[in-house]
C-alpha distance (Angstrom), angle and dihedral (degrees) to the residues before:
residue distance angle dihedral
X1 . . .
X2 3.80 . .
X3 3.81 90.8 .
X4 3.80 91.9 47.6
X5 3.81 94.1 50.0
X6 3.79 89.4 44.4
X7 3.81 89.9 54.9
X8 3.81 88.9 53.6
X9 3.77 95.2 51.2
X10 3.80 96.8 -107.4
X11 3.84 111.3 143.2
X12 3.82 108.5 -115.1
X13 3.79 133.1 -177.1
X14 3.79 115.1 -164.8
X15 3.80 120.0 -155.1
X16 3.82 111.3 -154.4
X17 3.79 126.7 179.8
X18 3.81 93.2 -151.5
X19 3.79 138.3 34.9
X20 3.82 119.6 -121.2
X21 3.80 91.0 -100.7
X22 3.81 91.3 50.0
X23 3.80 89.8 51.4
X24 3.80 91.0 52.4
X25 3.80 90.5 50.4
X26 3.80 94.1 52.0
X27 3.81 109.3 137.6
X28 3.79 96.3 -140.4
X29 3.79 138.5 50.3
X30 3.81 106.6 -103.7
X31 3.79 98.9 -152.1
X32 3.78 143.4 -42.0
X33 3.79 96.9 -111.9
X34 3.78 118.0 168.7
X35 3.80 116.7 -158.5
X36 3.78 109.8 -139.3
X37 3.79 124.8 -151.3
X38 3.86 98.6 -85.2
X39 3.80 90.2 51.4
X40 3.79 91.3 46.2
X41 3.80 89.9 51.8
X42 3.79 91.2 50.7
X43 3.79 89.1 51.4
X44 3.80 91.1 49.1
X45 3.81 90.2 52.5
X46 3.81 87.7 58.6
X47 3.80 94.9 43.9
X48 3.81 93.3 -116.7
X49 3.82 98.7 113.6
X50 3.80 91.2 116.5
X51 3.80 96.1 151.0
X52 3.80 102.7 49.8
X53 3.80 90.7 104.8
X54 3.81 95.8 33.8
X55 3.79 108.2 46.5
X56 3.82 116.5 76.5
X57 3.81 109.6 -97.3
X58 3.80 113.3 -116.6
X59 3.81 106.3 -162.4
X60 3.81 96.6 153.7
X61 3.80 140.3 58.9
X62 3.81 119.7 -157.2
X63 3.80 117.1 -166.3
X64 3.79 131.4 -171.2
X65 3.80 120.6 -173.0
X66 3.79 111.6 -162.7
X67 3.76 127.7 -140.6
X68 3.77 139.7 100.7
X69 3.81 89.8 -45.0
X70 3.83 108.2 25.0
X71 3.78 116.6 -137.8
X72 3.78 119.2 -143.9
X73 3.79 130.1 -175.3
X74 3.79 140.6 154.0
X75 3.79 133.4 -145.3
X76 3.79 130.5 -156.4
X77 3.82 108.6 -126.1
X78 3.78 94.9 -171.1
X79 3.80 108.4 -149.8
X80 3.80 86.9 1.6
X81 3.80 132.3 -167.3
X82 3.78 129.0 -64.7
X83 3.80 129.6 -150.1
X84 3.81 123.9 -149.1
X85 3.80 127.9 178.8
X86 3.81 104.5 -103.8
X87 3.82 88.7 -137.3
X88 3.79 84.0 68.9
X89 3.80 100.0 35.0
X90 3.81 105.0 43.1
X91 3.83 97.7 50.6
X92 3.80 89.5 52.0
X93 3.80 92.3 51.3
X94 3.79 91.3 48.5
X95 3.80 89.2 50.8
X96 3.82 89.3 49.7
X97 3.80 89.1 55.6
X98 3.79 92.4 48.6
X99 3.81 94.2 45.2
X100 3.81 89.6 52.5
X101 3.78 90.6 56.7
X102 3.79 100.5 -91.3
X103 3.80 122.9 156.6
X104 3.81 116.2 -126.1
X105 3.80 128.0 -174.4
X106 3.81 111.4 -160.6
X107 3.79 122.4 -150.4
X108 3.79 141.1 76.2
X109 3.80 115.0 -61.0
X110 3.80 113.5 -140.8
X111 3.78 129.4 -165.6
X112 3.81 89.5 -114.1
X113 3.81 90.8 60.8
X114 3.79 96.6 53.5
X115 3.80 96.7 87.3
X116 3.78 92.1 52.4
X117 3.79 91.1 47.2
X118 3.80 91.1 49.5
X119 3.82 89.8 52.2
X120 3.81 91.0 53.9
X121 3.80 94.5 51.4
X122 3.78 136.8 43.5
X123 3.80 91.3 -127.5
X124 3.81 134.1 15.3
X125 3.82 119.4 -157.3
X126 3.82 116.2 -167.8
X127 3.80 111.6 -155.2
X128 3.80 103.0 163.6
X129 3.75 139.5 22.7
X130 3.78 141.5 98.7
X131 3.77 140.3 -128.1
X132 3.78 113.1 7.5
X133 3.82 91.4 8.8
X134 3.80 90.7 66.4
X135 3.78 96.8 33.9
X136 3.80 89.6 68.4
X137 3.81 85.4 76.7
X138 3.83 112.7 69.2
X139 3.78 116.3 -118.1
X140 3.81 113.9 -115.3
X141 3.78 100.2 -132.4
X142 3.80 93.6 -169.5
X143 3.80 89.6 59.2
X144 3.81 96.2 37.9
X145 3.81 105.9 61.5
X146 3.81 95.9 160.2
X147 3.80 127.4 79.5
X148 3.80 95.4 -174.7
X149 3.82 138.1 31.1
X150 3.79 116.1 -73.6
X151 3.80 96.6 -159.9
X152 3.79 138.5 35.0
X153 3.80 118.5 -143.9
X154 3.79 134.3 -152.7
X155 3.82 112.8 -177.8
X156 3.79 134.1 169.5
X157 3.78 137.6 162.8
X158 3.79 109.5 -121.7
X159 3.77 138.9 -172.3
X160 3.78 127.2 -136.1
X161 3.80 96.3 28.7
X162 3.79 117.0 131.2
X163 3.80 118.3 169.7
X164 3.78 93.6 159.5
X165 3.77 128.1 -31.0
X166 3.78 114.4 -101.9
X167 3.79 97.7 8.3
X168 3.78 144.3 106.5
X169 3.79 108.1 -129.2
X170 3.80 118.8 -156.9
X171 3.78 129.6 177.1
X172 3.80 120.1 -171.0
X173 3.78 114.4 -156.4
X174 3.77 130.1 -164.2
X175 3.78 116.9 -85.3
X176 3.81 98.4 41.5
X177 3.77 99.1 -66.1
X178 3.76 131.9 129.2
X179 3.78 144.2 176.7
X180 3.79 129.4 -153.5
X181 3.79 138.7 -176.8
X182 3.82 120.2 -158.2
X183 3.84 126.4 179.2
X184 3.81 115.1 -126.8
X185 3.81 136.8 171.7
X186 3.79 116.4 -112.9
X187 3.78 132.5 -169.5
X188 3.80 86.6 -106.1
X189 3.81 95.3 45.6
X190 3.78 136.1 -85.4
X191 3.80 120.3 -8.4
X192 3.79 139.0 167.2
X193 3.79 126.5 -124.1
X194 3.81 108.2 -134.7
X195 3.79 110.0 -159.8
X196 3.81 130.1 -174.2
X197 3.80 120.6 -175.0
X198 3.80 122.2 -176.2
X199 3.80 135.9 177.8
X200 3.79 107.4 -97.3
X201 3.80 91.7 -129.7
X202 3.81 95.3 45.7
X203 3.81 131.5 94.1
X204 3.81 98.8 -102.2
X205 3.85 99.1 73.6
X206 3.81 88.3 66.4
X207 3.82 88.0 66.6
X208 3.81 93.8 45.0
X209 3.80 122.5 81.0
X210 3.79 120.0 -152.4
X211 3.81 91.3 -178.3
X212 3.78 89.2 62.6
X213 3.80 94.4 67.7
X214 3.78 110.5 102.8
X215 3.81 92.9 8.8
X216 3.78 122.0 125.1
X217 3.81 89.0 -123.1
X218 3.81 91.1 63.7
X219 3.82 92.9 97.4
X220 3.80 95.4 65.6
X221 3.80 101.3 23.4
X222 3.79 92.3 44.4
X223 3.77 92.1 59.1
X224 3.81 90.3 50.1
X225 3.81 93.3 50.0
X226 3.80 94.4 47.1
X227 3.80 93.2 44.0
X228 3.82 94.1 47.5
X229 3.79 94.6 43.9
X230 3.79 93.6 46.4
X231 3.79 97.2 46.0
X232 3.79 92.5 53.3
X233 3.81 99.8 37.3
X234 3.82 110.2 19.0
X235 3.79 105.5 36.6
X236 3.80 97.6 162.8
X237 3.81 93.5 54.1
X238 3.80 92.0 40.0
X239 3.79 92.2 55.2
X240 3.82 90.2 57.7
X241 3.83 95.8 54.2
X242 3.79 124.8 85.1
X243 3.79 96.6 -139.4
X244 3.79 92.6 -172.7
X245 3.81 89.3 61.4
X246 3.83 95.8 36.2
X247 3.81 113.5 113.8
X248 3.78 131.7 166.8
X249 3.80 115.6 -134.4
X250 3.78 91.8 -118.5
X251 3.80 140.7 -99.6
X252 3.81 94.8 -41.9
X253 3.79 89.3 64.3
X254 3.81 102.2 51.6
X255 3.79 133.8 103.7
X256 3.78 126.0 179.0
X257 3.77 136.4 160.7
X258 3.78 139.3 64.1
X259 3.81 141.3 -83.5
X260 3.79 131.7 -150.8
X261 3.84 110.4 -133.3
X262 3.80 107.0 -120.5
X263 3.81 136.2 172.1
X264 3.80 120.4 -161.9
X265 3.79 130.8 -170.2
X266 3.80 104.5 -92.2
X267 3.80 95.0 -130.5
X268 3.78 137.3 44.7
X269 3.78 140.6 177.0
X270 3.79 120.6 -120.9
X271 3.79 123.5 -143.2
X272 3.80 90.0 -99.1
X273 3.80 90.7 58.5
X274 3.81 96.3 -106.9
X275 3.80 117.5 132.8
X276 3.77 123.3 -135.4
X277 3.80 134.0 -168.9
X278 3.80 130.5 -131.9
X279 3.79 122.4 -141.7
X280 3.80 135.2 176.6
X281 3.81 118.6 -6.0
X282 3.80 90.8 -4.7
X283 3.79 88.1 64.6
X284 3.81 101.6 32.9
X285 3.79 131.3 14.3
X286 3.79 102.5 -161.9
X287 3.76 123.2 -151.9
X288 3.83 102.9 -105.1
X289 3.79 87.7 -128.6
X290 3.80 88.4 75.6
X291 3.80 94.4 54.8
X292 3.80 89.6 -151.9
X293 3.81 106.8 109.9
X294 3.80 97.8 107.8
X295 3.80 93.5 35.8
X296 3.80 94.8 52.8
X297 3.81 89.6 45.7
X298 3.81 89.4 53.2
X299 3.80 92.1 50.4
X300 3.80 92.3 46.9
X301 3.81 90.5 49.2
X302 3.80 89.0 60.3
X303 3.82 91.0 46.2
X304 3.80 92.1 53.0
X305 3.81 93.2 43.0
X306 3.81 90.0 51.6
X307 3.80 90.4 51.8
X308 3.80 92.9 47.9
X309 3.79 91.0 48.6
X310 3.79 101.9 42.6
X311 3.81 112.8 14.8
X312 3.83 110.6 110.6
X313 3.81 93.3 -146.9
X314 3.80 125.2 89.9
X315 3.78 123.6 -116.1
X316 3.79 93.5 -82.7
X317 3.80 132.0 120.5
X318 3.80 93.4 -80.9
X319 3.79 90.2 53.3
X320 3.81 91.7 46.4
X321 3.81 91.4 51.4
X322 3.79 90.8 50.3
X323 3.80 90.7 51.7
X324 3.80 90.6 47.2
X325 3.80 93.2 57.3
X326 3.83 97.2 74.1
X327 3.81 88.9 43.3
X328 3.79 95.3 61.4
X329 3.82 110.8 5.0
X330 3.82 115.1 22.8
X331 3.78 113.7 -146.9
X332 3.78 131.0 165.5
X333 3.81 95.1 -55.9
X334 3.78 92.2 35.2
X335 3.79 92.5 54.9
X336 3.78 90.4 50.9
X337 3.79 91.9 51.1
X338 3.79 91.6 46.0
X339 3.80 89.4 52.8
X340 3.80 90.4 55.0
X341 3.79 91.1 46.3
X342 3.81 95.0 46.4
X343 3.77 93.9 48.5
X344 3.78 95.6 44.8
X345 3.80 89.3 -128.7
X346 3.77 121.9 142.3
X347 3.78 116.7 -105.5
X348 3.80 119.2 -105.5
X349 3.77 111.9 -82.3
X350 3.77 109.6 -90.7
X351 3.77 131.2 156.6
X352 3.77 92.7 -28.9
X353 3.73 112.3 -176.5
X354 3.81 90.4 12.1
X355 3.80 90.6 105.0
X356 3.75 120.8 83.0
X357 3.75 130.9 -137.4
X358 3.80 118.9 -25.2
X359 3.80 124.3 -166.3
X360 3.79 123.9 -159.6
X361 3.81 115.2 -163.2
X362 3.76 110.9 -160.0
X363 3.79 132.2 59.8
X364 3.73 117.7 142.6
């Protein structure tokens, strides 16, 4: 969103908790986000599609549904999504913002600092943070039916795994469990994200080991967990892997754990009366099964940027409610904004430059 507003001449200050070099040195894989075609087109419109010719193309989806008579089918994804390690992608985007003249304030942003930040800027958008940073935004109970995680994840990047060149491979097992393999570029070359998702109340989590992620033992133990889990639950995928050659890339390429799907109201009022907006994971924690966290955040970033750029209202509660509509219940205006966001096209020229200073808290 900072890059989009910058391109439209809206003054933006970005608050980032880490420098680009610190992001690159992060000890753990941040996520396994795949950017689908609408997100890729939005990135191209901003000139930040740096990996179109680097990341392995993924034009095909292969699906196996287990059971007594397994069902298999494939789908043509056209241009398809790409996946890039965020330790590679995010530093580059932050450097793009800086090179284009953007202002960045480095350092951790705490809940206690939000009122002061809101006083310095006409609008504060919070796009990352945990604990009290997110709790500022009220939870929408009607859209957050779960009080605990529904799935447990075990994810690693691995070498020497080939389940079909240029394809996402997904196998759904009985009992709400699934496994996927997605090709990604790595600093050391091509790799494959191996992903196992299991119902939290099912038998598979007992085999998985969240404590293993990031541990030096993950090389050997990771292979055992993936091999054991796959053989018993994902036989089609397991039969296509040479488990003797299988090797995870090590503790810097592991993710394990669980998330509780949560939707929060995308605006809140601070004690000083200033209103702030939520974006990305602060607004919505998607179930990883959907694979849409980064893509929905990208779409919402365009929605919010359009509203900042063209909406005739000030940054008051009425304005915040109008912005919230396309986030959670698209109506006439929401559909129009979604169309801009989905296509990657710039919004119609409005009062560009009429808005004052915008702050975005959350990069890295």
